[in-house]
C-alpha positions in Angstrom: -16.3 9.0 12.3 -12.9 9.6 14.0 -13.4 13.3 13.4 -12.7 13.0 9.7 -14.3 15.4 7.2 -15.1 12.7 4.6 -17.6 15.0 2.8 -14.9 17.6 2.1 -12.5 14.8 1.0 -15.1 13.4 -1.4 -15.7 16.9 -2.8 -12.0 17.3 -3.5 -11.9 13.8 -5.0 -14.8 14.6 -7.4 -13.1 17.8 -8.4 -9.9 16.0 -9.2 -11.8 13.5 -11.3 -13.3 16.3 -13.3 -10.0 18.2 -13.7 -8.3 15.0 -14.9 -10.7 15.1 -17.9 -9.4 18.6 -18.8 -5.7 18.1 -18.5 -3.4 16.8 -21.3 -2.5 13.2 -21.0 1.2 14.0 -20.7 0.6 16.1 -17.6 -1.3 13.3 -15.9 1.3 10.7 -16.9 4.1 12.8 -15.4 2.2 13.4 -12.2 1.5 9.7 -11.8 5.1 8.6 -12.7 6.5 11.0 -10.2 4.3 9.4 -7.6 5.2 5.8 -8.6 8.9 6.6 -8.0 8.3 8.3 -4.7 5.9 5.6 -3.5 8.2 2.8 -4.6 11.2 4.4 -2.8 9.3 5.0 0.4 7.6 1.6 0.5 10.8 -0.3 0.0 12.9 2.0 2.2 10.5 1.4 5.1 11.5 -2.3 4.9 15.2 -1.5 4.8 16.0 -1.1 1.1 19.0 1.3 0.8 18.4 2.8 -2.6 17.9 6.5 -2.5 15.1 8.3 -4.3 17.5 9.3 -7.1 18.7 5.7 -7.4 15.1 4.4 -7.5 14.4 6.8 -10.4 17.5 5.5 -12.3 16.3 1.9 -11.9 12.6 2.6 -12.8 12.8 5.3 -15.4 16.3 4.9 -16.9 16.6 1.2 -16.4 20.1 1.6 -15.0 21.5 -0.8 -12.5 23.1 0.7 -9.4 26.6 -0.3 -8.4 27.2 -1.5 -4.9 23.6 -2.5 -4.4 22.4 -6.1 -4.0 20.3 -7.8 -6.7 17.6 -8.2 -4.0 17.3 -4.5 -3.5 17.1 -3.9 -7.3 14.4 -6.5 -7.6 12.5 -5.1 -4.6 12.3 -1.7 -6.4 11.5 -3.0 -9.9 9.0 -5.6 -8.6 7.2 -2.9 -6.5 6.6 -0.8 -9.6 5.3 -3.9 -11.5 3.0 -4.8 -8.6 1.6 -1.2 -8.4 0.9 -1.2 -12.2 -0.8 -4.6 -11.8 -3.1 -3.0 -9.1 -3.9 -0.1 -11.4 -4.7 -2.5 -14.2 -7.1 -4.5 -12.0 -8.9 -1.4 -10.9 -9.3 -0.2 -14.6 -10.9 -3.6 -15.2 -13.3 -3.0 -12.3 -12.1 -6.0 -10.4 -12.7 -6.1 -6.7 -9.8 -7.1 -4.5 -9.9 -10.8 -3.6 -7.7 -13.5 -2.4 -6.4 -14.4 -5.8 -5.5 -10.8 -6.6 -3.8 -10.4 -3.2 -1.7 -13.5 -3.8 -0.8 -12.3 -7.3 0.3 -8.9 -5.9 2.6 -10.7 -3.4 4.0 -13.0 -6.1 4.9 -10.0 -8.3 6.6 -8.3 -5.3 8.7 -11.4 -4.5 9.7 -12.3 -8.1 13.4 -13.4 -8.2 13.6 -13.1 -4.4 11.5 -15.9 -2.9 8.4 -17.9 -3.9 5.6 -15.4 -3.5 1.8 -15.8 -3.2 2.0 -18.7 -0.8 0.9 -18.3 2.9 3.6 -19.1 5.4 3.8 -22.6 7.0 5.9 -21.4 10.0 5.5 -19.0 12.8 7.0 -15.4 12.6 7.8 -12.5 14.8 7.6 -8.8 13.9 10.9 -7.2 14.9 10.4 -4.5 17.6 6.7 -5.1 18.0 4.8 -6.4 21.0 2.1 -7.9 18.8 2.7 -11.6 17.9 1.1 -12.7 14.6 -1.0 -15.9 14.8 0.6 -19.3 14.3 0.7 -20.5 10.7 -2.5 -22.6 10.9 -4.5 -19.8 12.5 -3.1 -17.3 10.0 -4.4 -19.4 7.1 -8.0 -19.4 8.4 -7.8 -15.8 9.5 -6.9 -14.8 5.9 -9.9 -16.7 4.7 -12.1 -14.6 7.0 -10.2 -11.4 6.1 -10.9 -11.9 2.3 -14.5 -12.7 3.0 -14.8 -9.5 5.1 -13.2 -7.2 2.6 -16.4 -5.7 1.3 -18.6 -6.3 4.4 -16.6 -5.0 7.4 -15.5 -1.4 8.1 -17.0 -0.1 4.9 -18.4 3.2 6.3 -16.1 5.1 3.9 -13.1 4.5 1.7 -10.6 5.8 4.3 -11.8 3.4 7.0 -11.9 0.5 4.5 -8.3 1.2 3.3 -7.1 1.6 6.9 -8.7 -1.6 8.1 -7.6 -3.6 5.0 -3.9 -2.6 5.7 -4.0 -2.9 9.5 -5.8 -6.3 9.6 -3.6 -7.7 6.9 -0.3 -6.9 8.7 -1.9 -8.1 12.0 -2.2 -11.5 10.4 1.1 -11.3 8.7 0.3 -14.1 6.2 3.5 -14.3 4.3 7.2 -15.0 5.2 8.3 -11.7 3.7 6.8 -8.7 1.9 3.8 -8.2 4.2 4.3 -4.4 4.6 4.7 -3.7 0.9 1.7 -5.9 0.1 -0.3 -4.2 2.8 0.4 -0.7 1.4 -0.5 -1.8 -2.1 -3.9 -3.3 -1.0 -4.5 -0.2 1.0 -4.1 1.9 -2.1 -6.2 -0.6 -4.0 -9.1 0.2 -1.7 -8.5 4.0 -2.1 -8.2 3.9 -5.9 -11.3 1.7 -6.4 -13.2 4.5 -4.7 -11.8 7.1 -7.0 -9.2 8.5 -4.5 -5.5 8.9 -5.3 -3.0 6.4 -4.0 -0.9 7.6 -1.0 2.7 7.1 0.1 3.8 6.7 3.7 7.3 8.3 3.9 10.1 6.4 5.5 10.7 9.5 7.7 7.3 8.9 9.2 7.7 5.2 9.8 7.9 5.2 13.6 4.5 6.9 13.9 3.3 4.5 11.2 4.5 1.5 13.2 3.0 2.9 16.4 -0.5 3.3 14.9 -0.5 -0.2 13.4 0.7 -1.6 16.8 -2.1 0.2 18.5 -4.6 -1.5 16.2 -3.0 -4.9 16.6 -3.0 -4.7 20.4 -6.1 -2.6 21.1 -8.2 -2.7 18.0 -8.0 1.1 17.7 -8.1 2.2 14.1 -8.6 5.9 14.6 -5.0 7.1 14.4 -4.3 5.1 11.3 -7.4 6.5 9.7 -6.3 10.0 10.5 -2.9 9.3 9.0 -4.4 8.1 5.7 -6.9 10.9 5.6 -4.2 13.5 6.0 -2.0 11.8 3.3 -5.0 11.7 0.9 -5.8 15.3 1.5 -2.2 16.3 0.7 -2.3 14.2 -2.5 -5.6 15.8 -3.7 -4.3 19.2 -3.0 -1.1 18.5 -4.8 -3.0 17.4 -7.9 -5.3 20.5 -7.8 -2.2 22.8 -7.6 -1.1 21.6 -11.1 
């Protein structure tokens, strides 16, 4: 579907799973830590966080506070790492994504910023987008449907499932803040539970990213976003195999 060579991607995924068993734990740990720093930087930068990649590394690895940066920006970075590690833990426990886990992810993201894990009770607008999220009451019921459909709709393969999970979630925009970061985390939840590697959408690519999400919200077209995730996953698998 959508012209994606899923069979090739799954073959690469299976090869990565086998290679992981053969590599020293330290190599795997460094590969994963490098991704966490890059992913956290990109995901927070897309939302306007001004910490550089190097500054993100200092906060996460060296536990150094950065002068001239707001506490909110520091919390956004440290909370994102905690939320990603929470996702990894839930997958290791073989827990499927559900509404409670989704709210827990958001609560971790928003710790020391705003009260997280609570659906909005007001209407919101997405800056620069034509799509208007549903009013608060409708968003609540749409989230119930979304959570019920997680493992019954668009489950042809892991790429489509991940793309739909992200795109449908941000279309609803259920929280006051942090929807984008939460969406990218639950997208990776769907990828990782199928044995794929998590992916990072770079801040340099955010205009295309916004465009493909807008296309889904307005026209129901998921194809371009699926291609984006497919290409990112292919790069991640190739990167791992190169080590």
